[in-house]
C-alpha positions in Angstrom: 151.1 68.5 49.9 150.6 71.3 52.5 147.2 72.0 53.7 145.7 75.4 53.0 146.1 76.5 56.7 149.8 75.5 56.5 150.3 77.6 53.4 148.7 80.5 55.1 150.8 80.1 58.2 154.0 79.8 56.1 153.1 82.9 54.1 152.6 84.9 57.2 156.0 83.7 58.6 157.6 84.5 55.3 156.2 88.0 55.3 157.3 88.6 58.9 160.8 87.4 58.1 161.2 89.3 54.9 161.2 93.0 54.0 157.8 94.7 53.8 156.3 94.4 50.4 155.9 97.6 48.4 152.2 97.0 47.5 151.3 97.0 51.2 152.6 100.5 51.7 150.1 103.4 51.3 150.5 104.9 47.8 150.0 108.7 47.9 148.9 108.5 44.3 146.1 106.1 45.2 144.7 108.3 48.1 141.4 110.1 47.6 142.2 113.8 47.2 141.2 116.2 50.0 138.2 118.1 48.6 139.0 121.6 49.9 135.9 123.0 48.2 133.7 120.7 50.3 135.6 121.6 53.5 135.3 125.2 52.7 131.5 124.9 52.7 131.5 122.7 55.8 133.6 125.3 57.7 130.9 127.9 57.3 128.6 125.9 59.5 131.3 124.9 62.0 131.4 126.3 65.5 134.3 128.6 66.4 136.1 126.3 68.9 135.7 123.3 66.5 137.1 125.4 63.7 140.2 126.3 65.7 140.7 122.6 66.7 140.5 121.4 63.1 143.0 124.0 62.0 145.5 122.6 64.5 145.2 119.0 63.2 146.4 119.6 59.6 148.3 122.3 57.8 145.9 122.0 54.9 143.0 123.0 57.2 144.7 126.2 58.5 144.3 128.4 55.4 140.7 127.4 55.1 140.1 128.2 58.8 141.7 131.6 58.5 139.6 132.5 55.5 136.5 131.3 57.1 137.1 133.3 60.3 137.9 136.4 58.3 134.6 136.0 56.3 132.3 135.2 59.2 133.6 137.1 62.2 134.6 140.8 62.6 138.2 141.5 63.2 138.5 143.4 66.5 141.6 145.5 67.2 141.5 146.7 70.8 144.8 148.6 71.1 147.3 150.4 68.9 149.9 147.6 69.0 147.6 145.1 67.4 147.0 147.2 64.2 150.6 146.7 62.8 150.5 143.1 63.9 147.3 142.4 62.0 148.7 144.1 58.9 151.7 141.9 59.0 149.5 138.8 59.5 147.3 139.4 56.5 150.1 140.6 54.2 152.1 137.5 54.9 149.7 135.8 52.6 147.9 138.8 51.1 146.2 137.3 48.0 144.7 134.5 50.2 143.7 136.6 53.1 142.9 140.3 52.3 139.9 139.4 50.0 138.2 137.7 52.9 138.2 140.7 55.4 134.5 141.6 55.7 134.2 143.5 59.0 136.8 145.5 60.9 136.4 147.1 64.4 139.1 149.4 65.7 138.3 150.2 69.3 141.3 152.1 70.8 141.5 151.6 74.6 141.2 154.5 76.9 144.8 154.4 78.2 146.2 154.5 74.6 144.5 157.6 73.4 147.8 159.6 73.4 150.6 157.3 72.3 154.0 158.6 71.3 154.1 160.1 67.7 156.2 157.3 66.3 153.9 154.5 67.6 150.8 156.5 66.4 152.2 157.0 63.0 153.0 153.3 62.6 149.5 152.4 63.6 147.8 154.9 61.3 150.0 153.7 58.3 149.1 150.1 59.1 145.4 150.9 59.3 145.5 152.8 56.0 147.3 149.9 54.3 144.7 147.4 55.6 141.8 149.6 54.3 143.4 150.0 50.9 144.0 146.3 50.4 140.6 145.0 51.7 138.5 144.9 48.5 135.6 143.1 50.2 135.3 145.2 53.4 131.6 145.9 54.1 131.5 147.0 57.7 133.9 149.3 59.5 133.9 150.7 63.0 136.4 153.3 64.2 135.8 153.9 67.9 137.5 155.6 70.7 136.8 154.2 74.2 137.6 157.7 75.5 134.2 158.8 74.2 134.3 162.6 74.1 138.1 163.1 74.2 139.9 164.1 71.0 141.5 161.1 69.4 144.3 161.8 66.9 143.9 158.8 64.6 140.3 159.8 63.9 141.3 163.3 62.9 144.0 162.2 60.4 142.9 163.2 56.9 144.7 160.3 55.4 142.4 157.9 57.3 139.2 159.6 56.2 140.5 159.5 52.6 141.3 155.8 52.9 137.8 155.1 54.2 136.3 157.0 51.3 138.2 154.8 48.8 136.7 151.6 50.1 134.1 151.0 47.3 132.7 147.9 49.0 131.9 149.6 52.3 128.2 149.6 53.3 128.2 150.0 57.1 130.2 152.7 58.9 130.5 153.6 62.6 132.4 156.6 63.8 132.7 157.0 67.6 134.8 159.8 69.1 135.4 163.5 69.1 136.2 164.3 65.5 134.7 166.2 62.5 132.1 163.9 61.0 132.2 165.8 57.7 135.8 164.5 57.1 134.4 161.0 56.8 131.0 161.6 55.4 132.2 164.0 52.7 134.9 161.5 51.6 132.5 158.6 51.2 131.9 157.4 47.7 130.2 154.1 48.3 126.4 153.8 48.9 126.3 153.5 52.7 123.3 151.6 54.0 124.0 151.7 57.8 125.6 154.7 59.5 126.2 155.1 63.3 127.7 158.3 64.7 128.6 158.6 68.4 129.8 161.7 70.4 130.0 163.7 67.2 129.0 167.4 66.8 127.9 168.4 63.3 129.0 171.4 61.3 126.4 174.1 61.3 124.4 172.7 64.2 122.5 174.8 66.7 124.2 174.8 70.1 126.3 171.9 68.9 123.1 169.9 68.2 122.0 168.0 65.1 119.4 170.1 63.4 117.4 169.4 60.3 119.8 171.6 58.4 123.0 169.9 59.5 121.5 166.5 59.2 120.4 167.0 55.6 123.7 168.8 54.7 125.8 165.9 56.0 123.7 162.9 55.0 122.0 163.9 51.8 124.5 162.0 49.6 123.1 158.8 51.1 119.4 159.7 51.0 118.7 157.0 48.5 120.8 154.2 50.1 120.7 154.7 53.8 118.6 152.1 55.5 119.7 152.5 59.2 120.8 155.8 60.9 121.9 156.1 64.6 123.1 159.3 66.2 124.1 158.4 69.8 125.4 160.5 72.7 125.0 163.7 70.6 122.2 166.3 71.0 119.5 166.1 68.4 117.1 169.1 67.9 114.7 168.2 65.1 112.3 171.1 65.6 112.0 172.7 62.2 114.1 175.3 60.4 115.0 178.5 62.3 113.4 181.7 61.0 115.1 183.2 58.0 117.1 180.1 57.2 118.3 179.8 53.6 118.8 176.1 53.8 115.8 173.8 53.3 115.2 170.3 54.6 114.2 169.1 51.1 116.3 165.9 51.5 114.1 162.9 52.2 115.5 159.6 53.3 113.1 157.3 51.4 115.2 154.1 52.0 115.6 154.6 55.7 113.9 151.8 57.8 115.5 152.2 61.3 116.3 155.4 63.2 118.1 156.0 66.5 118.4 159.3 68.4 119.5 158.9 72.0 119.7 162.5 73.1 116.6 164.5 72.1 116.8 168.0 73.3 113.6 169.2 71.7 110.1 167.9 71.4 109.9 165.4 68.5 107.5 166.8 65.9 106.1 163.9 63.9 105.3 166.2 61.0 109.0 166.8 60.5 109.8 163.1 61.1 107.3 162.1 58.4 108.8 164.5 56.0 112.4 163.4 56.5 111.9 159.7 57.1 108.6 158.8 55.4 109.1 155.0 55.2 110.3 153.9 58.6 109.1 150.4 59.5 111.9 148.8 61.4 113.3 150.0 64.8 112.7 153.6 66.0 114.8 154.4 69.1 114.1 157.9 70.5 115.0 159.0 74.0 115.2 162.3 75.8 114.5 163.8 79.2 111.7 166.1 80.2 114.0 167.7 82.7 116.7 168.5 80.1 114.5 170.5 77.8 115.6 174.1 77.7 112.1 175.4 77.5 111.1 173.7 80.7 114.1 174.0 82.9 112.4 176.1 85.6 108.9 174.7 85.4 107.1 172.4 87.8 105.5 169.0 87.1 102.1 170.6 86.2 103.7 172.9 83.6 105.7 169.9 82.3 102.5 167.9 81.9 100.6 170.7 80.2 103.4 171.4 77.8 103.8 167.7 76.9 100.0 167.3 76.5 99.9 170.1 73.9 102.8 168.4 72.0 101.0 165.1 72.2 97.9 166.6 70.7 99.9 168.2 67.9 101.5 164.9 67.0 98.1 163.3 67.0 96.9 165.9 64.5 99.9 165.3 62.4 99.0 161.7 62.0 95.5 162.5 60.5 97.0 163.0 57.1 99.9 160.6 57.1 101.6 158.0 59.4 104.0 155.2 59.3 102.2 152.0 58.4 103.9 149.9 61.1 107.0 149.7 63.3 108.7 146.5 64.3 110.1 148.0 67.5 109.8 151.3 69.4 112.4 152.0 72.0 111.9 155.2 74.1 111.5 156.7 77.6 108.0 157.4 79.0 108.1 161.1 78.1 108.9 160.4 74.5 106.3 157.7 74.3 103.7 160.1 75.7 104.6 163.0 73.4 104.9 160.9 70.2 101.4 159.5 70.6 102.0 157.0 67.8 98.9 155.5 66.4 100.4 153.0 63.9 100.7 149.3 64.9 103.9 148.5 66.8 105.3 145.0 67.1 107.3 145.5 70.4 107.3 148.6 72.7 110.4 148.9 74.9 110.1 151.6 77.7 113.1 152.7 79.7 113.3 153.4 83.4 109.9 154.4 84.7 109.8 155.0 88.4 107.2 153.1 90.4 106.4 156.0 92.7 102.7 156.7 92.6 103.1 160.5 92.3 105.8 160.5 89.6 105.1 162.3 86.4 106.7 159.6 84.4 104.3 157.0 85.7 101.4 159.3 84.7 102.8 159.5 81.2 103.1 155.7 81.1 99.6 155.0 82.2 97.9 157.4 79.8 100.0 156.2 76.9 99.2 152.5 77.5 95.6 153.4 78.0 95.2 155.2 74.7 97.3 152.8 72.7 97.3 149.4 74.3 100.3 147.3 73.2 100.5 143.6 72.4 104.1 143.1 73.3 105.8 145.3 76.0 109.2 145.5 77.6 109.0 147.7 80.7 111.9 148.8 82.8 110.7 149.8 86.3 112.8 151.5 89.0 111.8 151.2 92.7 113.5 152.1 96.0 113.0 151.0 99.5 111.5 153.8 101.6 112.2 152.4 105.1 108.9 150.6 105.4 106.7 153.7 104.7 104.7 154.2 101.5 106.5 151.3 99.6 106.3 151.6 95.8 103.9 149.3 94.0 103.6 148.3 90.4 99.8 148.1 90.7 98.1 150.3 88.2 101.2 150.9 86.0 99.6 148.8 83.3 96.0 150.0 83.0 93.0 147.6 82.4 92.7 148.8 78.8 96.2 147.4 78.1 95.5 144.2 80.0 93.0 143.0 77.4 95.6 143.1 74.5 98.9 142.4 76.2 100.2 138.9 75.4 104.0 139.3 75.9 105.6 141.1 78.8 109.2 141.5 79.8 109.3 143.2 83.1 112.8 144.4 84.3 112.5 145.6 87.9 115.5 147.5 89.3 115.1 147.7 93.1 117.4 149.9 95.1 117.7 148.9 98.8 119.7 151.0 101.2 120.2 149.3 104.5 119.2 151.1 107.7 122.0 152.7 109.7 122.6 151.6 113.3 120.5 152.8 116.2 123.1 155.2 117.3 123.4 156.7 113.9 119.7 157.3 113.7 119.6 159.0 117.1 122.7 161.2 116.6 121.0 164.0 114.6 118.2 164.1 117.2 120.5 164.4 120.1 122.1 167.5 118.5 118.8 169.3 119.0 116.8 168.2 122.0 114.1 170.8 121.5 113.3 169.6 118.0 113.3 166.0 119.3 110.7 167.0 121.9 108.5 168.6 119.3 108.7 165.6 117.0 107.9 163.2 119.8 104.9 165.2 120.8 103.5 165.2 117.3 104.0 161.5 116.9 102.4 160.7 120.2 99.3 162.8 119.3 99.0 161.0 116.0 99.3 157.6 117.7 96.6 158.5 120.3 94.2 159.5 117.5 94.8 156.3 115.5 94.5 154.2 118.6 91.0 155.6 119.4 89.9 155.0 115.8 91.6 151.7 114.8 92.8 150.2 118.0 96.5 149.6 118.8 98.6 151.6 116.4 101.1 150.1 114.0 102.9 153.4 113.5 106.5 153.0 114.9 107.5 155.5 117.5 110.4 157.8 116.8 113.7 156.0 117.1 112.2 152.5 117.0 113.4 149.8 114.6 111.7 149.7 111.2 110.4 146.4 110.0 112.8 144.3 108.0 112.0 144.0 104.3 111.5 140.4 103.1 111.1 139.0 99.6 107.7 137.7 100.4 106.5 141.2 101.3 108.1 142.7 98.2 106.5 140.2 96.0 103.1 140.5 97.5 103.0 144.3 97.9 105.2 145.6 95.0 105.4 143.1 92.2 102.3 140.9 92.1 99.8 143.9 91.9 101.4 144.9 88.7 100.7 141.7 86.8 97.8 139.8 88.4 95.2 141.5 86.2 97.0 140.6 82.9 94.8 137.6 82.0 95.6 137.7 78.3 99.3 137.2 79.0 100.9 134.1 77.3 104.6 134.9 77.7 106.1 136.6 80.8 109.7 137.3 81.7 110.5 138.8 85.1 114.0 140.1 85.6 114.5 141.3 89.2 117.7 143.2 89.8 118.5 144.3 93.4 121.1 146.9 94.2 121.7 146.6 98.0 123.9 149.2 99.6 125.2 149.1 103.2 124.7 152.1 105.4 127.8 154.2 106.3 127.2 153.3 110.0 125.5 149.9 109.6 123.6 148.1 112.2 124.7 144.8 110.6 126.7 143.6 107.6 124.8 144.1 104.3 125.2 140.4 103.5 123.1 139.6 106.6 120.2 141.8 105.6 117.1 139.7 105.5 116.2 140.8 101.9 119.7 139.8 100.7 119.5 136.5 102.4 116.0 135.9 100.9 117.2 136.7 97.3 120.5 134.8 97.5 120.2 131.6 95.4 122.6 129.7 97.5 120.3 130.4 100.5 117.4 128.7 98.7 115.6 131.4 96.7 112.6 129.4 95.5 112.3 130.0 91.7 109.6 127.4 91.4 107.4 129.0 94.1 107.5 132.3 92.3 106.7 130.7 89.0 103.8 128.8 90.6 102.4 132.1 92.0 102.7 133.7 88.6 101.0 130.7 86.9 98.2 130.9 89.5 97.6 134.6 88.8 97.8 134.4 85.0 95.4 131.8 83.6 96.5 132.2 79.9 100.2 131.9 80.7 102.2 129.4 78.5 105.8 130.3 79.2 107.4 131.9 82.3 111.0 133.2 82.6 112.5 134.4 85.9 115.9 136.1 86.5 117.2 136.9 90.0 120.2 139.1 90.0 121.8 141.3 92.6 124.8 143.5 93.3 125.6 143.9 97.0 128.0 146.6 97.9 129.6 148.0 101.1 129.9 151.7 101.7 133.3 152.5 103.2 133.4 156.1 102.1 130.8 158.5 100.7 130.1 157.7 97.1 132.6 154.8 97.2 131.1 151.3 97.0 133.0 148.1 97.6 131.4 145.0 96.0 130.6 142.3 98.5 128.8 139.7 96.4 126.8 139.4 93.2 124.8 136.8 91.4 122.6 136.3 88.3 120.6 133.1 87.9 117.7 132.3 85.7 115.0 129.6 85.3 112.3 129.0 82.7 109.1 126.9 82.5 106.5 125.9 80.1 103.0 125.8 81.7 101.0 122.8 80.6 97.3 123.1 81.5 95.2 120.0 82.1 98.3 117.8 81.9 98.1 114.4 83.6 101.2 114.2 85.7 103.7 111.5 84.8 102.3 111.1 81.2 105.8 111.3 79.7 105.6 115.0 78.7 109.3 116.1 78.8 111.2 114.8 81.8 108.9 113.8 84.7 111.4 115.0 87.3 111.3 118.5 85.7 107.5 118.7 86.1 105.9 120.5 89.1 102.2 119.8 89.7 100.2 122.9 90.4 96.5 123.8 90.7 95.5 127.5 90.3 92.8 129.4 92.1 90.2 128.4 89.5 90.9 124.7 90.1 92.7 124.2 86.8 95.4 121.6 87.1 98.7 122.7 85.6 102.2 121.4 85.3 105.3 123.6 85.3 107.8 122.0 83.0 111.3 123.4 83.5 113.1 124.3 80.3 116.8 123.8 79.5 118.9 126.9 79.1 119.3 126.5 75.3 115.5 126.0 74.8 114.7 129.0 77.0 117.1 131.3 75.1 115.7 130.2 71.8 112.1 131.0 72.9 113.2 134.4 74.4 114.8 135.4 71.1 111.9 134.1 69.0 109.2 135.8 71.1 111.0 139.2 71.5 111.5 138.8 75.2 115.1 140.1 75.2 116.3 142.7 77.6 117.4 146.1 76.4 121.1 146.9 76.0 121.1 148.8 79.4 119.3 146.0 81.2 121.7 143.4 79.8 124.6 145.6 80.8 123.4 145.6 84.4 123.3 141.8 84.4 126.7 141.6 82.8 128.1 144.0 85.5 126.5 141.7 88.1 128.4 138.7 86.6 131.6 140.6 86.0 
């Protein structure tokens, strides 16, 4: 009798010598079915690269991946050739694909604005077919990268008719030179978000959007429109002209967010309250005090008096009614001053205020922040190097009244540095007129002699002498630090310093060897931690600190022609831990920097990972504006 082990051994041998038994083969009928409904749900939460990878592993995944991508991501068609190709793609499996198209962006490239008629016709027919067979399309953008140039496909009446037939459409963006009434008049669906770019209205004053043209074009959506943006088109909301037969009786009660980027008249809040009574989201209003037709030939004092009267009128208009609250206000300093808004504002974003002490914009900023201190502020400051004389300073731009309430500050400093020319280039104009040179030298010598008697050896450089090199330490101490050191209530601070360094036409040295450029270059050892420590030292309540160091260094080969030499954009972030015993296991010990501030408080700077820093920036409204982000993107590009 064979033992059990012998029987097992023989059975194995027999199986190896014989044909494979059928029961050992996988039986398709016994497999667990692939639950596509579960996968469909999982795909919604799958990252884009993982989704593409999964779609390549199994043919069953591919239709799910396509449907998920169509549902969750906008389809972007960047040139005319892609429009017929995308039509062929979705119609190859129309019933499974067309119902899942949710968002479509057609952004025609600049060099394809005038294609041959046959190609243009094919593209328009394909686009119309897509629109007519996309029953779930909610968001549509028809854009021309050529901005103000006429674009044929936007003026085609068949296209506007097709857009009007999309009953599911809720968000529409039209960007290009065309008649907006062709699209707006054709719309039958209740639009909730409308963006118009580079468009001139029918019936506007001087090609500007007026209360009349605005109400005439948009009144069909008065009860559905929640977000309105008119960008790169003049807006003149200043009341009805005398004798006008058209009233502005339309009121946009549903509107929550409003954007006008080209104000060419003083914004009168009384009219804004009448047209848009329930704004509580984002209000973006920008204009220019030097583009106002009423003030083209006036000086700064007249500008200020005019703006002050408008500010007082808007203050009076808010005595009877006002918006209850705004989540975000985006404007330039002049608009901020004139609006004189008294309602609570979650985040105030101010564009491009010069740091020059005598600038009118700076005066508007200081008075606005003093009268209505914000809690969260995004401030874009521009400054320029003045050759070592009267350097700009941020000191005093945020008044003491605002320092007591300000808890979150995003400070974007755009610093323009023009390198000094060579010694021969500086002397050349003087050599052309020796008499003038003698007069100037005589004046400088007399000034120096007076200063020497009063203050000792003078620090005023003589004519033709080298100016002192600008260093980061000087810039930080004299320009940046005075603007923040009094903000003792600040808990979240983000500093984004962007330097634009230009080489002189007749340089004394390469722009890359300028001391300021070498100080800022991260590869040369820019000390982020030292700056963060100085900030933590100055701000006792600070909890989080974010620093971005970016630069664009260019060489000037010809007048107004700049050749990029180098660029960079690097960021760091820290959490400031007060009274923290070092090495107690909080976060990673190697990421902690011990620090003691001027009050003797022991602190630790805990460096944050990029993902954590980005999450905090988004959560605490420390984002840069679109223009500021564009500058950093250009730096990296």
